N, C-alpha and C positions, 0 to 999 in steps of 0.2 A: 531529327538533325540537330535541333536546338539542344536536346539533352546531351547528344554526343559532343557538341561544342563545349558545353559547360563541364563535361566530365574529362576534358582534355588534360593531359599531363602537364604540370607546371614544374619549372625548375625550383628546387628548394632554395631557401636562403643561403644554405651552406655552399651550394653549387655556384650561385651568383657571386658570392664573396671570393671563392677560390678562383673563379674566372677573372675577377677584377685584379686579384693579386698577381696572377700570371701575366695579364695584359700590362699592368704597370711595370712588372719586372722586365718584360720584353721591350717596353719603351725606354727604360733606363739603359738596357743593353745597346739599343740603337744609338742612344746619345752618349754612350760610354766615352769618358775622357774629355767631355766638353768642360772647359774652364770658364768661370764667370765670377763676378762680384768679389774682388779681393777682400780678405778680412785680416785684421791686425791681431797677431798673437800676443801673449803676455810679455814676451821678450822684445816686442816692438817690430818684429819682422812681418812683412805682408805675404799672405799665402792665398792663392785662388781657391774658391770652392770648386769641386770637381764632381761631375755627374758620374754615376756608375753603381751597378749592383752586382755582387757575386751571386752565384747559384745558391750559396749558403744563406745569403740574406733573404732570398725568396723562400727557400726551404724552411728556414727557422722563423719566418714571420709570425705564424700562428702562436708558436711558443713565446716569442718575444711580446706578442700581444697579450698573452696570459700574464706575463710578468708585469706589464704596464697596468693591467686591469684587475689585478689580484684582489684588491679591496672590494670593488663593486661585485666581483664574482662571488666572494665569500658572503657578502651581504645578501645577494639574491638567493643563494642556497639556503641561508638561515631564514630569509623571508618566506621561502616555500614551506619550510618546516613550521613556521609560526602560523601561516595561513591555513595549513592542513589541520593543525591542532584546533584553531578557531572553528573551522568548518565542521569538524567532528562533534562539536558541542551542539550543533543545530541552531545556534544563536543567529548566525548570518542568514540562514534560510528563512527562519521565522521573522527576523528583523526586516529583511527585504520585502517579504510578503506583506508585513504590516505597513511599511512605507508606501508600497505600490497601491495598497487599498486606500490609504488616506489621500493619495494624489490622483485617484481614479479620474481620468479625463484631463488631468493637468500635468501629466508626466513630463511634458516638454520643458517645464520649469526647472527640472533637475539639470538638464543640459545647459540652460542659460546660466544658472547659478554656478555650476561647476566650471564652465568655461571662463567666466569672469574671475573666479578665484584662482584658477590655474594661470590665467593671463597676468594677474597681479603678481603671482609668484614668479613668473617668467621675467617680468619687467624689473622686479626689485632685487631678486637674487639668482636669476638664471635657472629657474626650476627646469630640470631636464631629467637626469638620472633618477632624481627623487620621485618622478612620476611613475616609475616602473611598478611599484606595489599596487597602484590604482587600476592597472589593466585587469588584474585578477579580481580585484575587489568590485569594480564596476561592471565587469562582464555579465555576471548573473543579474545585477540590478537592471541593466539596459534591456536584456532579453526578456526579463519578467515584465518590463514596462511596455513591451510590444515592439521594441526596436531590434537592431541586429548588431553584430560585432563591429561593423564599420563605424557605427555611431559611437561605440565605446572608444575605438582608436581615434576617431576624429575629435571627439570631445576633449580627450586628454592631450593628444599631439598638437592639434590646431589651437587649443586653448593655451597651453603653455608656450607653444611656438609663436603665437601672435604676441605674447608678452615679451619674448626674447627679441623678436623683430623690433619692437618698440621699447627696448631697454632704456630705463631712466637711471636708476642707481645700481644697476646690476654690476657687482664688482668683477665678475668674470668677463664682461663685455666692455661696457663703457669705462669701468674702473681700470682694467688692465690697459685699454687703449689710451686713456688719458695719461697713465703712468708711462706708457711707451713714448708718447709725445714729449713728455717732460725729459725723457732720456736723451732726446736729440735737441734739447734746448727750446722747445716750443711750449709755451704756457697755454693749456687748454682753457677755453671759455665755457665754464660749466653751464651757464644760463642758456647759451646757444644749443648745447647738446641736450639739455633737458627739454627745451621747447620742441626741437625736432623729434626727440624721442616720444614725447607725449602725443604729437600729431600722428606718428607712425603707430603708436600703441592703440590709440582710439580708433583709427581707421581700420587697422588690421583685425582687431578684436571684434568690431562691429560686423565687418564683412564675414569673418569666420563663423560667428554665431549664426548669421543669416544662412550660410551654406549648410551647416550641420543641422539646424532646426528644420530647414526646408526638406532635406533628405529624410530626416527622422519622421516627419509628418507623413511623407509619402510612403515610407515603409510600414508605418503603423496602420495606415489606411488600407494598404494592399501589400501583403507579404511577398507577392510575386514581383514587386518592383525593386527588391533587394538586388544589389550589385554582386553579392556573393555567389560563387559557383555552387553547384549541388553538393560537392564534397565539403566545401566550407560551411554550408548550411547544416550538413550532418554533423560536422565537427562542433559547430556552435551549439547544436542541441545536446550533443553528448557532454560537452564540458560546462555549458552555462544554462542549459534549458531544463535541468532536472528539478526545477522547483516543484514541490508537491502540489498536486491538484486539490488536495484536501486542506481545509483550514488548519493552520498550525497554531498552537497556543504560544503566545509570546510571554513567557514566564518571567518572574522576578530574577531568576538566575540568568536567563538570557539577557536581561537588561543590564545586570551587573557585568557580565562578560563583554557586552557591546560597549559599555561605558569605559572599561579598561582598554578595549580595542581602540576606541576613539582617542583616549588619552595617549596611547602608544603612538598613533599617527600625528597627534598634535605636538608631542614632544619632538618627533622626527623633524617636523617643519620648523619649529621654533629653534631647534638646535643647529640647523643648517643655515639660518639667516645670519650673515656676517654682521652682527650687531656692532662690533668695534668699528667697522667702516662707517657706520652712521653716527658714531659718538655715543651710543647707548651702552651704559655700564652696569645696568641693574642685574645682569646675569654673572658678573665677574665674581670669582671666588666660590660662592656657595654652590654653583651648579657643577663644579669640577669633581665633586666627591666620588662620583660613580665611575667615570672613565679616565679622570685625570685632565680632561679638557672642559673648558667652560662652554655653555651654550653659545653658538656662533663660531665655535672652533671644531665642532664635531665633523667627522667624515664617515665613510662607509664602515670602517672598522668599529668605531664607536656604535654606529647604528646596528651593526650585526649583533653585537653583544646585548644591546638594548632590546631588540626584538626577541632574542633568545630567552632572556630573563622573563620578559612579559609573556612569552608563549608558555613557559613553565608555570608561571603564576595562574594563567587562564586554565591550564590543564588541571592544576591542583584545585581550583574553584569548582571545576567540573567533576572532581573526585576520580580522576583517571589514574589507574595503577602505574607505578614507575615504568614497568616494562612496556606498557601500552603508550606511554608518553614518548619513549624512545622510538618505538615503531612508527607512531604517527609523524614524529619529527623527521625521521629518515625518509619516509614515504613522500613527505612534502618536498624535501630536498631533491629527491629523484625527479619529481615533476618539473623542477626548474632547471634540470641539467642541460636540456637542449638550449634554453635561453642563455645560460652561461657560456656554452660553447660558441654560440653565434656571436656574442659580445667579444669573445676571445679572438675569433677570426676577423671580425670587423676592426678591432683595435690593431690586429696584425697588419692590415692593409695600411693603416695610418702610420704605424711605426716604420714600415718599409719605405714610405715616402720621405720621412724625416731622415732615415739612414742614407738614402741615395741622393738627397738634396734636390730631388726633382721639383719639390714645392718652391724652393728658393730660385731655381733656374727659371721657372715660369714667371715668377714675380719680377725677377730682374729684367727679363725680356719685355714683359708687358709694360713696365714703367717707362722704358725707352719709347714705346709706341705712343703712350698716353701724353707725352710731353707736348706734342704739337697740335693737340685737339682743342676745339672750342669748349667753353664751360659745359654746354649741354652734352656734347659727345664725350667729354672727359668723365662726367658723372655716369653716363650709360656704360662707357668702357670699364670704369673702375668697378661698377656694380656687377657687370658680367664676369670680370676677373675674380671677384670675391665668390661668386657662385661656383666657379671652377676650383678655386683654392680651397674652399670649404669641403668640397668633395675629397680632396687630398688630406686636409687637416680638419677633422670634425671638431677638434677642441677649440672653442672660441678664444679662450685665454692664450692658448699656444699660438694660434694664428695672429692674435693681436700683437704679441711680442715679436713675431717674425716679420709681419708686414707693415704695421703702422709706422715704424721709424722710416721706412722707405716711402710709403704712400702719403703719409702726413707731410713729410718734408717736401715731396714732389708737389703736392697741392699748394703749399706755401710758396714754393719756387715759381710756379706759374701764376701766382696772384689769386689763388682760390682759398677757400676756408678749410683749414685742417680739421676744424671741429665738425663740419659737415662730412668730411672724409671719414671721421670716426663713425658717424651714423650710417654712411654707405657700407662700411665694413660690418656694422652690427646688423643692418637690414639684410644684406646679402647672405651673411652667415645664418641668420635666423630662418630665412626663406628656404635655402637649399637643405638645411638640416631637418626640414619636414619630410624629405624624401631620400636623402643620401644613404645608400646601402652600406657605406663605411661607418655609419653611426650605430653604435650599440643600442642606443635608446630607440631608434626607429625599428631596427630589426628585432630587438628583444621584445618590444611592445607588440609587434605583429605576431611574433611567435607565441606569446602568452595568449593573445586574443584569437589565435588560430586563423589568421587572415594572411593570404599569400601576398608577397611583395607586389606582384603584378596587379592584383586586385586593388591594392592601395593606390598604386600609380594611376590606374584607370579612374578611380574616384577623385583623386586630388589634382590631376594635371590641369584641368581647365580653371578651377579655383586658384591654383598656384600661379598660373599665368596672369590672371586678373589681379591677384594680390601683388605680384611683381610690378605690374603697370601702375597700380595705385601708389606703391612705395616709390617708384621711379619719379612719378609726377611730383610727389612731396619733396623728394631729395633734390630734383632739378631746381624747383622753385626756391628751396632753402639755400642752395648754393648761389643762386643769383642774388638773393636777398642779403645773405650774410657775408658775401665775399667783397 
């Protein structure tokens, strides 16, 4: 009976996302024609926003999602080619075996170190899409260390997500939110935002590390305690468990390849940190020779070409013939195609919400309800509102510009801190983006790791609720102290 239960059929990520698109389309049809929140046009006239979606908006949403996500889609395809070229060299397999041997009995430290690093990345520059390469990279390492695919997903997603929840100088969260406040004449208090951000970061990261390491220890001690279904375990073994039982020689060529491999990822991270936002100018000028953009200004188009060039260099070091380089690269791209398509459909759901103005409608109605609440209920209500809005608009910066002018001004109007409202927004976005199926990062990472969305929800739901309560306590106290 237990085996039959574990072998049950699960909805694919594609089905879940298409169902969401259809449901959201039906909701907009039910609210069709609802007018709200007048906006001023360039000629000075006032026009209402109006809810409504045509059948064509729903039908074309996946294609529109592809247009919106074209850069990250190209990057992920190229990444697949790059990783396949590296895998064929044997350097990753022998390197992983070498690391696991050296950490024998202390593998858990890999999780702690990585989660802290991912968390710092999330807090400082909103590390999210940038984590996608690490799912494929860490999958084999975690399995070889005696863990399972859930540990891979949780290490990356909870690590970076905890950092985003406690964003400090993240330009895509606190940065855009503060800019949005200035847009409505409110000068943000950076000190207040930093203090609350650091409290959220420290508590969220500590709790997340506890959750992941506790589960990892349990799985390592008893493989039967894994939360993965039988099918997921088979997929895990097929994709990540093929490490050779025999001792592999870790050659000088392998070391050279892995050194270049590490440099490739280091450049990716350095190039994406918005150095200009922090007043750092050491990368200006000289780093633009390759793509035309300085480090700090790179995006996924730049990264795609960077990984492509480095993949070719690694293949040449491994003395791979030209035809074989092309075949390996194309095969790697093919492996990532399902991930790309999931990101496309997920982005399509988000585009549909913006097109129909359903997101703004919910925000407008919620703001009216929040006006008459006490400070404690106001914080709780605003937090819950952002959990829901983030489901509709997974883009943190996009949601900041849409909502903070309304919510920040509302907080000030009722005598509360607009700066704490910024962190309510940041925390709510970060929390729900750990599970929202409209997020390409969540669905793409799960697809690479061969973990079902329902399995991830089963694992994360209790920790997510506790994390939400911890965040709410900090935010309520902060609102009372700083208002």
